[in-house]
SEKE-465915 format. One record per residue (C-alpha): residue number from 0; residue in one letter; z, y negated, x. Coordinates in steps of 0.25 Angstrom, whole numbers. Last residue first. Example, Ala and Ser with C-alpha at 12.3 -4.5 7.8 and 13.67 -1.06 7.14 Angstrom:
// residues 2
<1,"S",<29,4,55>> <0,"A",<31,18,49>> 
//
This chain:
// residues 224
<223,"N",<764,-796,499>> <222,"K",<756,-798,486>> <221,"Q",<757,-787,477>> <220,"I",<747,-777,471>> <219,"V",<735,-781,480>> <218,"K",<723,-772,477>> <217,"E",<716,-767,489>> <216,"C",<702,-761,493>> <215,"I",<699,-752,505>> <214,"I",<684,-747,506>> <213,"V",<681,-734,512>> <212,"A",<666,-730,516>> <211,"C",<664,-744,522>> <210,"G",<654,-754,521>> <209,"D",<641,-760,527>> <208,"Y",<632,-771,523>> <207,"L",<631,-785,517>> <206,"F",<645,-789,521>> <205,"T",<644,-786,535>> <204,"G",<651,-775,543>> <203,"G",<664,-768,545>> <202,"L",<670,-777,556>> <201,"D",<682,-769,561>> <200,"W",<696,-766,557>> <199,"Q",<707,-757,563>> <198,"N",<714,-746,555>> <197,"R",<721,-741,568>> <196,"Y",<719,-726,564>> <195,"G",<712,-724,577>> <194,"A",<699,-729,572>> <193,"K",<693,-715,574>> <192,"Y",<706,-710,567>> <191,"G",<705,-717,554>> <190,"Y",<702,-732,549>> <189,"E",<693,-743,553>> <188,"L",<696,-755,543>> <187,"R",<684,-764,539>> <186,"G",<681,-778,540>> <185,"W",<670,-787,534>> <184,"G",<658,-795,539>> <183,"Y",<654,-808,546>> <182,"S",<661,-809,560>> <181,"T",<665,-823,561>> <180,"S",<679,-820,566>> <179,"N",<673,-810,576>> <178,"P",<676,-796,574>> <177,"E",<690,-790,579>> <176,"S",<689,-777,585>> <175,"L",<697,-766,579>> <174,"W",<703,-777,570>> <173,"N",<716,-775,564>> <172,"T",<719,-789,558>> <171,"Y",<731,-795,551>> <170,"S",<730,-810,547>> <169,"V",<717,-810,539>> <168,"K",<720,-821,529>> <167,"Q",<720,-817,515>> <166,"G",<708,-819,506>> <165,"N",<708,-806,499>> <164,"V",<695,-802,506>> <163,"W",<702,-803,519>> <162,"Q",<697,-813,530>> <161,"W",<690,-813,543>> <160,"G",<683,-826,548>> <159,"T",<672,-835,544>> <158,"G",<660,-826,544>> <157,"N",<662,-820,531>> <156,"N",<673,-811,537>> <155,"L",<679,-800,528>> <154,"L",<691,-790,528>> <153,"G",<693,-783,515>> <152,"I",<693,-769,520>> <151,"M",<682,-758,521>> <150,"A",<686,-745,527>> <149,"A",<681,-739,540>> <148,"D",<680,-725,545>> <147,"N",<690,-714,549>> <146,"A",<696,-702,542>> <145,"F",<684,-695,537>> <144,"W",<681,-686,525>> <143,"H",<676,-697,517>> <142,"N",<685,-697,505>> <141,"A",<698,-690,509>> <140,"M",<697,-695,523>> <139,"S",<694,-709,519>> <138,"F",<706,-709,510>> <137,"P",<715,-703,521>> <136,"V",<711,-714,531>> <135,"V",<711,-725,521>> <134,"Y",<726,-726,517>> <133,"G",<731,-725,532>> <132,"G",<722,-736,536>> <131,"I",<726,-745,524>> <130,"A",<741,-743,528>> <129,"T",<738,-747,542>> <128,"N",<731,-760,538>> <127,"E",<742,-763,528>> <126,"N",<752,-761,539>> <125,"E",<744,-770,549>> <124,"S",<744,-781,538>> <123,"M",<736,-789,528>> <122,"I",<724,-780,525>> <121,"S",<714,-785,514>> <120,"V",<708,-773,506>> <119,"L",<695,-775,499>> <118,"D",<697,-782,485>> <117,"D",<707,-783,474>> <116,"A",<706,-768,470>> <115,"G",<703,-763,456>> <114,"Y",<691,-754,458>> <113,"S",<681,-765,456>> <112,"K",<688,-774,465>> <111,"C",<687,-764,477>> <110,"F",<672,-761,474>> <109,"Q",<669,-776,474>> <108,"R",<675,-778,488>> <107,"S",<667,-766,492>> <106,"I",<654,-773,487>> <105,"D",<658,-785,496>> <104,"F",<660,-777,508>> <103,"R",<648,-767,508>> <102,"P",<648,-754,500>> <101,"Y",<646,-742,509>> <100,"G",<631,-738,512>> <99,"A",<636,-724,516>> <98,"F",<642,-716,505>> <97,"S",<654,-713,496>> <96,"Y",<663,-725,497>> <95,"S",<678,-723,497>> <94,"L",<687,-733,491>> <93,"L",<701,-736,495>> <92,"L",<709,-745,486>> <91,"Y",<722,-751,491>> <90,"C",<733,-755,482>> <89,"K",<742,-766,488>> <88,"G",<756,-771,490>> <87,"A",<755,-769,505>> <86,"T",<768,-761,505>> <85,"E",<765,-754,491>> <84,"D",<752,-748,496>> <83,"Y",<745,-742,484>> <82,"I",<733,-734,487>> <81,"W",<721,-733,478>> <80,"E",<710,-723,481>> <79,"G",<695,-723,478>> <78,"A",<685,-712,481>> <77,"T",<670,-709,481>> <76,"F",<665,-723,479>> <75,"N",<650,-723,476>> <74,"N",<652,-734,465>> <73,"G",<660,-724,457>> <72,"I",<675,-722,457>> <71,"P",<675,-711,447>> <70,"T",<685,-714,441>> <69,"P",<690,-729,441>> <68,"L",<701,-732,451>> <67,"T",<715,-735,447>> <66,"P",<722,-748,451>> <65,"C",<734,-748,460>> <64,"P",<748,-751,456>> <63,"T",<753,-738,461>> <62,"V",<766,-734,454>> <61,"V",<776,-733,466>> <60,"Q",<785,-721,469>> <59,"S",<795,-724,479>> <58,"M",<793,-718,492>> <57,"E",<802,-708,499>> <56,"C",<803,-703,513>> <55,"F",<807,-689,517>> <54,"Y",<812,-686,531>> <53,"P",<811,-677,543>> <52,"R",<824,-676,551>> <51,"R",<831,-682,562>> <50,"T",<846,-681,562>> <49,"L",<855,-690,570>> <48,"Y",<854,-703,563>> <47,"C",<856,-699,548>> <46,"D",<866,-688,551>> <45,"R",<863,-677,542>> <44,"T",<868,-672,528>> <43,"Y",<861,-660,522>> <42,"W",<853,-659,509>> <41,"R",<847,-646,503>> <40,"G",<832,-644,501>> <39,"D",<833,-629,505>> <38,"S",<824,-627,517>> <37,"F",<820,-642,519>> <36,"Q",<834,-646,521>> <35,"Q",<836,-660,516>> <34,"T",<843,-671,525>> <33,"A",<854,-681,521>> <32,"C",<860,-693,529>> <31,"N",<874,-697,532>> <30,"D",<878,-686,541>> <29,"G",<884,-696,551>> <28,"T",<898,-691,551>> <27,"N",<899,-677,544>> <26,"S",<902,-677,529>> <25,"T",<893,-666,525>> <24,"P",<884,-666,513>> <23,"Q",<883,-655,512>> <22,"G",<890,-642,513>> <21,"N",<880,-634,505>> <20,"A",<867,-642,505>> <19,"W",<866,-655,497>> <18,"N",<856,-657,486>> <17,"V",<860,-669,478>> <16,"Y",<855,-676,466>> <15,"N",<864,-687,460>> <14,"S",<854,-697,463>> <13,"N",<854,-712,464>> <12,"S",<844,-720,473>> <11,"G",<849,-729,484>> <10,"D",<837,-727,493>> <9,"S",<844,-720,503>> <8,"W",<850,-710,493>> <7,"S",<865,-708,493>> <6,"W",<876,-700,499>> <5,"Q",<890,-707,498>> <4,"G",<900,-710,509>> <3,"D",<896,-725,510>> <2,"A",<882,-721,513>> <1,"I",<876,-707,514>> <0,"M",<861,-704,515>> 
//
């Protein structure tokens, strides 16, 4: 883009490289942005507000601060994947269990910690809930051949009200049908097309029984 009569990159970075087409850049009024021609890769000036074009976005490369999984993963888990979310300041660990008889809530918490996570995930906002739903669908498809199910999260009720395993207050909720405040059990996140991609929560089961094919753990990298 052009500012103060000089062409520059929008992020302020310095570069001497240019790839203008013949006769470019022009000095036409309003032609303060540049486009790239697909056919030859050359640059052309365009009006920033009158031209609608496909666009490229750029993300800075981030060194993922997540732990590494042991190989093989063992404990009847078939897959594990760390995902770093810079906005949330967390690393999410998705674990895929291999057969029915999935590990119950307390055992799942132990598995999270054994692979370097803090605990099961605690979801603090709508944005975080949406992001997690977006992470778990392709992971489930790759490891279970289906794109809808339920994933275990760190929401529990000992009979005195719902709370997160990290001790934080439950301020954001996304219940499919909110259970009674004295319901004894743990929560899970319903994901995928059968759930309408709304990533809503429901009562997963009791602490002694039941589990999920996918377990979502977290490791907090920075406090927000």
